[in-house]
Backbone bond lengths (Angstrom), bond angles and torsions (degrees), N, CA, C in turn:
res aa  C-N    CA-C-N  psi(-1)  N-CA   C-N-CA  omega(-1)  CA-C   N-CA-C  phi
1 M - - - 1.499 - - 1.499 110.06 -
2 T 1.421 115.03 132.41 1.515 120.64 175.01 1.500 108.80 -89.52
3 C 1.357 118.33 124.84 1.407 122.27 178.01 1.520 110.26 -78.65
4 A 1.381 113.90 133.12 1.478 120.58 -176.88 1.507 107.62 -81.06
5 P 1.297 119.01 147.23 1.487 126.60 174.18 1.558 110.49 -53.70
6 R 1.290 119.05 148.84 1.430 122.16 -177.98 1.573 112.60 -58.00
7 S 1.297 114.77 -32.37 1.471 115.77 179.83 1.511 112.02 -67.91
8 R 1.307 115.30 -37.81 1.495 118.05 176.97 1.506 110.03 -67.17
9 L 1.360 117.74 -38.27 1.411 122.59 -178.66 1.577 107.92 -59.86
10 R 1.342 116.34 -44.57 1.427 121.67 -175.40 1.541 109.29 -65.45
11 L 1.368 118.22 -35.68 1.449 121.42 177.88 1.486 111.83 -67.15
12 R 1.336 116.68 -41.26 1.498 122.81 177.34 1.493 108.85 -64.80
13 A 1.355 122.18 -29.89 1.420 123.75 -171.88 1.569 109.18 -73.87
14 R 1.307 113.65 -17.16 1.497 114.06 179.29 1.436 114.56 -72.97
15 R 1.320 118.55 -13.26 1.382 124.99 177.80 1.549 107.80 -93.60
16 R 1.241 118.91 121.05 1.463 118.62 -176.04 1.519 111.14 -64.13
17 W 1.275 115.55 -36.38 1.524 116.83 -178.51 1.488 110.79 -68.61
18 A 1.241 118.98 -15.72 1.523 122.86 -175.24 1.530 111.06 -91.28
19 L 1.346 115.97 -10.86 1.492 117.61 -172.09 1.608 110.05 -58.62
20 P 1.359 117.55 -49.73 1.553 114.54 -179.00 1.483 110.42 -58.99
21 L 1.353 121.35 -36.87 1.391 121.48 179.70 1.529 109.77 -67.96
22 L 1.337 120.76 -41.62 1.418 123.96 175.94 1.552 112.98 -56.61
23 L 1.344 114.79 -42.51 1.457 117.17 -176.47 1.567 106.81 -69.93
24 L 1.310 119.29 -40.65 1.414 121.35 177.17 1.512 113.60 -61.44
25 V 1.342 121.31 -40.27 1.405 123.92 177.41 1.535 111.11 -68.47
26 A 1.363 114.79 -41.14 1.491 118.45 -178.12 1.501 111.83 -64.22
27 T 1.433 113.41 -40.69 1.457 121.10 -179.54 1.611 109.12 -64.89
28 S 1.310 114.83 -40.00 1.499 117.80 -175.53 1.491 109.27 -72.89
29 C 1.378 119.93 -31.84 1.419 123.66 179.29 1.547 109.24 -68.71
30 L 1.402 115.49 -43.88 1.519 123.66 178.76 1.514 107.75 -58.11
31 A 1.330 116.41 -49.07 1.487 119.59 -175.50 1.419 111.86 -58.88
32 G 1.326 121.08 -31.51 1.455 125.66 -176.74 1.582 114.49 -78.82
33 E 1.356 118.21 -12.62 1.375 120.75 177.70 1.506 116.78 -69.36
34 T 1.321 118.67 134.29 1.435 121.96 -178.29 1.516 108.65 -71.07
35 V 1.361 116.15 139.27 1.502 122.48 179.19 1.524 102.93 -90.17
36 T 1.378 116.02 134.35 1.490 123.43 175.91 1.483 113.24 -96.89
37 F 1.312 115.59 158.19 1.431 119.84 -179.25 1.520 106.15 -65.19
38 A 1.259 123.39 -37.76 1.464 125.80 -177.43 1.609 110.43 -57.78
39 E 1.262 115.33 -31.62 1.448 121.34 -178.50 1.595 109.56 -69.94
40 L 1.318 112.88 -22.49 1.468 117.45 -177.57 1.531 116.09 -83.97
41 E 1.394 113.26 -5.48 1.464 115.78 -175.36 1.550 109.73 -63.29
42 G 1.343 114.22 133.02 1.477 119.20 -174.95 1.502 113.23 88.77
43 A 1.325 118.80 0.63 1.460 120.84 -175.61 1.482 111.12 -79.84
44 V 1.347 118.20 146.12 1.455 124.90 164.02 1.419 111.01 -117.97
45 I 1.325 117.15 124.90 1.503 122.03 -173.64 1.533 106.62 -118.03
46 E 1.258 113.93 125.83 1.491 119.69 177.71 1.517 109.74 -114.88
47 I 1.362 115.55 123.78 1.503 121.49 -172.85 1.544 109.18 -123.21
48 K 1.297 116.13 137.32 1.394 124.38 172.96 1.508 109.59 -127.27
49 L 1.304 118.49 112.42 1.548 124.08 -178.29 1.549 110.07 -118.61
50 L 1.313 116.43 130.13 1.444 119.92 178.02 1.510 109.46 -120.75
51 R 1.323 117.13 128.78 1.470 120.63 177.86 1.576 112.49 -126.77
52 Q 1.270 116.83 152.31 1.452 124.75 166.78 1.421 109.46 -93.50
53 Q 1.411 117.50 129.01 1.484 115.75 -179.56 1.558 107.46 -146.10
54 R 1.270 110.86 158.43 1.516 119.45 175.66 1.529 103.90 -118.88
55 I 1.390 112.44 130.53 1.444 118.84 -178.34 1.460 111.74 -128.11
56 S 1.349 116.01 166.00 1.468 121.91 175.58 1.594 104.23 -125.34
57 R 1.354 114.92 124.16 1.493 119.34 173.26 1.477 108.99 -153.18
58 E 1.266 116.41 146.27 1.453 125.56 176.39 1.567 110.09 52.24
59 G 1.290 118.63 40.75 1.397 125.88 177.15 1.517 116.53 73.87
60 R 1.355 119.55 13.54 1.370 123.78 -179.92 1.581 109.43 -126.79
61 E 1.371 114.39 151.05 1.420 121.27 172.96 1.500 105.37 -117.24
62 F 1.382 116.42 137.56 1.438 120.72 172.72 1.511 108.33 -159.85
63 S 1.425 116.61 166.35 1.382 123.16 -179.30 1.523 110.30 -110.03
64 H 1.316 115.47 146.75 1.469 116.19 179.62 1.574 106.12 -163.24
65 Q 1.268 116.50 170.14 1.479 120.83 178.81 1.553 109.87 -101.11
66 F 1.325 114.78 142.31 1.468 119.49 -179.15 1.449 107.46 -127.57
67 Q 1.337 114.31 133.97 1.559 119.21 -178.58 1.472 108.02 -118.75
68 S 1.355 113.05 135.14 1.430 122.54 178.60 1.564 108.06 -114.00
69 D 1.331 114.38 119.51 1.464 119.89 178.40 1.532 104.83 -108.06
70 R 1.255 116.06 119.99 1.532 120.47 178.88 1.489 113.14 -121.55
71 K 1.311 117.76 144.40 1.432 122.36 168.53 1.506 106.57 -126.29
72 I 1.373 115.07 134.68 1.407 124.23 -177.07 1.510 112.27 -124.77
73 E 1.268 119.47 129.97 1.546 119.70 173.49 1.531 105.86 -119.70
74 I 1.296 112.21 136.55 1.467 117.51 -177.97 1.618 107.31 -110.19
75 G 1.387 112.99 135.46 1.432 118.08 170.95 1.530 111.06 94.94
76 P 1.299 113.64 174.58 1.492 125.14 -10.07 1.439 115.70 -65.48
77 G 1.368 118.23 155.56 1.407 122.53 -174.84 1.491 117.59 62.28
78 D 1.309 118.61 -133.43 1.440 121.36 -179.41 1.548 113.69 -93.15
79 R 1.344 116.81 19.23 1.427 118.24 -177.41 1.568 110.88 -79.43
80 V 1.360 115.49 139.86 1.385 119.88 176.18 1.547 108.41 -130.38
81 L 1.308 119.93 118.17 1.438 125.57 177.38 1.551 106.88 -103.22
82 S 1.292 113.22 137.77 1.521 116.55 178.90 1.494 110.97 -140.65
83 W 1.385 113.07 143.92 1.458 118.70 174.89 1.525 104.30 -125.93
84 F 1.380 115.36 145.04 1.449 121.24 -178.71 1.565 110.01 -134.51
85 T 1.325 115.09 127.54 1.417 119.89 175.27 1.510 110.43 -124.59
86 P 1.403 119.18 118.45 1.421 122.92 -175.97 1.573 110.72 -94.04
87 T 1.277 117.91 141.25 1.469 123.88 171.47 1.491 110.57 -134.28
88 A 1.329 116.32 131.14 1.484 122.36 179.94 1.529 110.27 -115.82
89 Y 1.362 113.52 127.73 1.476 118.18 175.53 1.529 108.81 -103.33
90 T 1.342 116.97 97.15 1.445 124.49 -166.94 1.581 107.28 -107.23
91 P 1.344 117.08 167.51 1.379 120.63 170.51 1.559 116.06 -54.90
92 K 1.342 116.80 -23.33 1.412 119.95 -177.86 1.614 109.63 -96.54
93 G 1.233 116.71 5.34 1.462 118.87 -178.20 1.506 116.35 123.26
94 T 1.303 115.37 -178.20 1.496 124.93 175.39 1.520 112.76 -84.36
95 R 1.370 118.00 130.68 1.440 121.43 176.86 1.537 108.50 -135.06
96 T 1.353 112.74 132.73 1.459 115.47 -177.83 1.581 107.24 -119.52
97 G 1.333 117.37 133.59 1.407 119.53 179.77 1.519 113.84 -91.40
98 K 1.304 114.05 178.37 1.479 119.04 -176.28 1.591 107.82 -69.60
99 T 1.308 115.76 150.02 1.449 121.75 171.06 1.483 110.91 -77.06
100 S 1.365 117.97 125.47 1.406 123.94 178.80 1.554 109.32 -103.98
101 Y 1.329 117.02 158.20 1.399 123.05 -175.14 1.501 110.74 -133.65
102 G 1.308 117.40 138.90 1.447 125.44 -179.39 1.527 113.63 -133.52
103 F 1.359 112.83 138.55 1.473 119.83 177.94 1.539 105.86 -115.58
104 F 1.329 116.59 120.23 1.426 121.15 -177.98 1.452 113.03 -131.23
105 M 1.330 117.71 154.89 1.458 123.70 167.91 1.544 109.30 -110.11
106 L 1.251 117.06 133.25 1.509 116.05 -175.30 1.491 113.11 -54.92
107 E 1.360 111.62 137.56 1.476 125.73 -179.83 1.574 114.88 65.57
108 Q 1.423 113.51 18.34 1.433 117.50 178.26 1.486 109.03 -118.71
109 P 1.344 117.77 106.64 1.429 121.93 179.88 1.595 113.64 -62.88
110 R 1.285 115.67 147.33 1.523 119.94 178.87 1.455 109.32 -149.79
111 N 1.304 119.65 160.16 1.383 126.59 -179.22 1.577 107.80 -70.35
112 V 1.335 117.47 139.84 1.431 121.27 173.59 1.540 108.96 -126.06
113 T 1.331 117.49 142.60 1.513 118.43 -172.28 1.521 112.08 -107.65
114 T 1.370 122.56 -9.81 1.451 126.55 -179.99 1.485 106.83 -65.27
115 S 1.319 117.50 140.93 1.468 123.18 179.13 1.413 114.64 57.68
116 G 1.335 118.77 32.02 1.445 123.13 -177.76 1.549 109.19 94.59
117 S 1.328 113.66 -174.84 1.525 118.23 179.74 1.463 112.06 -80.29
118 G 1.340 113.56 155.12 1.430 120.99 -179.73 1.560 111.11 171.25
119 Y 1.241 117.92 -175.84 1.444 124.66 179.85 1.535 110.99 -127.16
120 G 1.327 112.88 142.40 1.424 116.77 176.62 1.480 116.21 -133.59
121 V 1.370 117.15 158.35 1.450 118.29 178.06 1.561 109.06 -154.60
122 W 1.298 114.62 148.67 1.483 122.40 174.31 1.449 109.64 -104.50
123 L 1.288 116.54 135.60 1.503 126.94 176.35 1.453 114.78 -127.92
124 F 1.318 117.97 154.71 1.454 119.25 179.62 1.579 108.06 -142.74
125 A 1.330 110.83 129.47 1.509 119.95 179.85 1.492 111.54 -170.07
126 D 1.381 116.49 140.85 1.489 122.72 175.85 1.558 110.63 54.49
127 S 1.315 112.40 48.40 1.544 119.66 -179.71 1.492 118.91 59.27
128 K 1.349 111.40 22.63 1.526 120.22 -178.14 1.568 111.86 -124.07
129 L 1.330 114.95 125.92 1.464 118.87 173.13 1.537 104.78 -99.36
130 T 1.329 113.93 124.52 1.519 119.43 -174.99 1.477 109.39 -118.71
131 F 1.396 114.65 136.11 1.434 119.90 172.39 1.499 108.48 -111.29
132 L 1.344 122.06 127.10 1.388 127.33 176.51 1.425 109.81 -117.12
133 R 1.322 120.17 138.00 1.475 124.17 177.48 1.555 110.49 -147.77
134 T 1.336 115.90 149.93 1.428 123.97 171.23 1.468 114.80 -99.26
135 F 1.318 121.22 154.29 1.448 125.85 168.40 1.502 109.30 -118.97
136 H 1.315 119.03 -171.92 1.489 121.59 175.02 1.501 108.50 -51.92
137 G 1.387 115.85 -42.08 1.430 120.54 179.85 1.517 105.44 -141.47
138 G 1.393 119.79 125.68 1.365 120.71 179.35 1.542 113.53 86.27
139 G 1.350 118.34 -172.25 1.425 120.97 -173.83 1.545 109.41 -157.80
140 L 1.367 114.39 -179.74 1.385 123.39 -178.99 1.548 109.53 -130.70
141 K 1.291 117.35 141.74 1.535 120.56 173.75 1.471 107.46 -129.56
142 M 1.361 117.62 122.46 1.449 122.45 174.40 1.490 108.96 -118.72
143 V 1.345 116.68 130.21 1.465 120.54 -177.36 1.551 111.33 -120.35
144 V 1.280 115.59 125.32 1.482 120.15 177.47 1.588 104.27 -107.60
145 T 1.319 113.76 119.00 1.488 118.13 179.78 1.483 111.09 -106.36
146 F 1.372 113.25 129.97 1.529 117.26 -176.01 1.519 102.88 -106.76
147 A 1.371 114.01 147.58 1.464 123.29 170.97 1.497 111.47 -145.27
148 R 1.321 117.55 164.76 1.456 124.18 -177.51 1.522 107.49 -95.54
149 G 1.345 113.90 133.77 1.455 120.23 175.69 1.513 109.39 -126.36
150 P 1.315 116.04 176.65 1.515 119.10 177.36 1.441 112.95 -54.88
151 G 1.341 118.71 -34.77 1.469 123.71 -173.74 1.577 113.23 -99.05
152 G 1.348 112.49 7.08 1.518 116.05 179.04 1.457 109.46 118.60
153 L 1.343 118.81 -159.85 1.479 119.80 -173.07 1.484 109.38 -77.78
154 T 1.339 114.79 147.63 1.457 126.47 175.76 1.511 107.02 -124.95
155 C 1.352 114.33 165.55 1.501 118.20 179.70 1.544 107.43 -139.36
156 S 1.360 112.45 159.94 1.518 120.80 166.48 1.438 103.58 -143.79
157 A 1.390 115.73 161.15 1.463 121.26 -176.20 1.527 108.39 -146.02
158 D 1.325 112.28 152.38 1.435 123.99 172.66 1.447 110.26 -154.59
159 E 1.354 119.07 154.18 1.468 124.57 177.01 1.550 109.78 -136.14
160 T 1.303 111.58 148.89 1.475 119.59 178.02 1.579 109.89 -140.80
161 F 1.316 115.09 151.33 1.466 116.07 173.63 1.505 108.23 -90.26
162 A 1.366 115.51 153.67 1.458 124.71 174.43 1.458 110.48 -112.86
163 R 1.267 121.66 117.53 1.491 122.05 -178.04 1.523 109.98 -80.59
164 E 1.267 113.01 152.30 1.491 121.73 179.41 1.498 109.42 -103.21
165 E 1.300 117.49 130.87 1.450 121.67 179.91 1.489 115.35 -51.63
166 G 1.255 121.00 125.11 1.450 127.53 179.13 1.496 113.24 89.13
167 V 1.369 119.00 -0.59 1.509 121.84 -179.82 1.530 106.04 -109.93
168 P 1.341 116.17 134.50 1.425 122.08 -176.61 1.461 119.68 -67.47
169 G 1.340 116.14 -18.47 1.494 121.84 179.17 1.507 109.35 -168.39
170 I 1.326 115.32 -161.96 1.418 120.47 179.35 1.511 107.97 -93.68
171 V 1.320 117.17 111.30 1.475 120.58 -172.37 1.561 107.09 -100.44
172 L 1.341 109.08 124.47 1.512 115.92 -175.04 1.527 109.45 -153.26
173 E 1.265 117.31 -174.43 1.436 124.76 171.02 1.551 107.63 -111.19
174 S 1.338 115.86 136.90 1.418 118.86 -179.10 1.475 116.60 -52.34
175 A 1.330 120.69 128.70 1.428 121.04 176.92 1.464 115.53 -70.14
176 I 1.373 115.58 -7.65 1.436 120.53 179.65 1.487 111.97 -92.93
177 D 1.328 119.18 -48.95 1.501 123.06 -174.22 1.544 113.17 -129.81
178 G 1.307 118.88 -0.07 1.442 120.58 175.96 1.517 114.90 81.57
179 V 1.326 118.50 3.89 1.476 121.67 179.66 1.489 109.89 -74.98
180 P 1.416 116.28 136.87 1.502 118.65 -179.22 1.523 108.90 -62.47
181 A 1.351 117.15 137.77 1.493 123.41 179.37 1.451 110.08 -145.02
182 T 1.317 119.10 164.50 1.475 126.68 171.47 1.453 106.74 -128.64
183 V 1.388 114.39 124.55 1.510 119.18 171.02 1.513 106.97 -83.43
184 L 1.344 116.78 115.69 1.397 126.60 -179.05 1.558 113.35 -78.13
185 S 1.314 113.30 -37.68 1.424 119.78 -178.38 1.593 108.57 -162.72
186 A 1.330 117.17 151.78 1.440 117.74 -176.27 1.533 106.36 -158.05
187 K 1.338 113.89 146.12 1.518 123.23 177.26 1.463 110.35 -144.89
188 Q 1.312 118.33 126.88 1.492 122.89 176.10 1.488 109.25 -65.77
189 I 1.357 116.37 130.39 1.454 123.75 175.71 1.516 112.43 -93.84
190 S 1.263 115.40 -43.53 1.511 118.55 179.48 1.523 112.54 -152.41
191 G 1.238 115.74 165.49 1.509 120.68 178.42 1.540 108.72 -153.80
192 N 1.400 110.99 140.32 1.450 116.58 179.73 1.533 104.39 -139.02
193 C 1.374 113.02 135.26 1.458 121.62 -175.31 1.572 108.02 -134.74
194 R 1.348 116.35 128.82 1.397 122.44 177.20 1.483 112.01 -122.44
195 F 1.355 116.35 136.03 1.518 119.99 -174.63 1.512 110.52 -121.57
196 A 1.267 116.13 130.62 1.501 121.09 179.81 1.520 107.31 -136.61
197 K 1.357 119.31 146.92 1.388 123.02 177.47 1.500 112.34 -110.94
198 L 1.275 119.06 121.05 1.487 121.57 176.18 1.494 111.24 -117.94
199 P 1.333 117.17 157.27 1.509 121.28 178.31 1.457 109.21 -68.82
200 I 1.341 116.14 146.71 1.450 124.49 177.51 1.582 107.48 -83.30
201 S 1.281 119.25 137.50 1.454 124.72 -175.79 1.553 106.80 -58.61
202 G 1.305 117.27 131.60 1.425 122.10 176.66 1.495 115.49 95.31
203 Q 1.367 111.96 -3.00 1.521 114.20 178.46 1.479 108.03 -104.32
C-alpha cells in the first residue's frame, strides 16, 4: 500500500464517507514505520517463552519443557538491563532456578555466567532487539520484534539455538542446578511479550 501525503489525507477527511478509509490508510501507514531504539527508552519488556526440548545429562536422555521468563529494561541511553528466571517441567516435577541479572550496553559484548560460561551481546536493528549468547558449545538467539498498534507499541518474541559445527548439540550447564547437559533438539511452543513505558529516573 502507498501512503498518501498528509495534505491529501486532510482533503479526503472532509468527506464524511471517506473517514473510515482515511483511518484505515493512516493506521496502515503508521504500522509500517520502523521503531527506533530511542523510542524504547524507559521501556519495560516482560517475556515468557516455552519450548519443548530433548536433553542428555548424567547419562540419560529425556524430553521436557523449559520456560524462560525474562524482564528487560531499556535506558537511559544505550543501557539494557535484563533478568532471567528459568523453569523446567520434567518427569520428576517442576523446578525453578535462581533469577540472574545482567547489565549491558548496546552492541558491547560481555561475559555471562548463566548456563555456564559464555559471551552475550544486545543488538538493535530494523525494529528488532536481539540477544546473542554463546555456551560451551553452540549459542542462543532471542529476537524481540516491535510494531506499532492502535494503542502504541507492541512486541513479540522468539528464541532459537544455534548449533556449532562439529558439536552434537547445545553444550551448557543447567540453568536450574548447574549440572552439565546437552540440548539435543528444541522447538518453541509458545511466546508472550508485554510492553510498558515508564519514565526514566531524573526526567
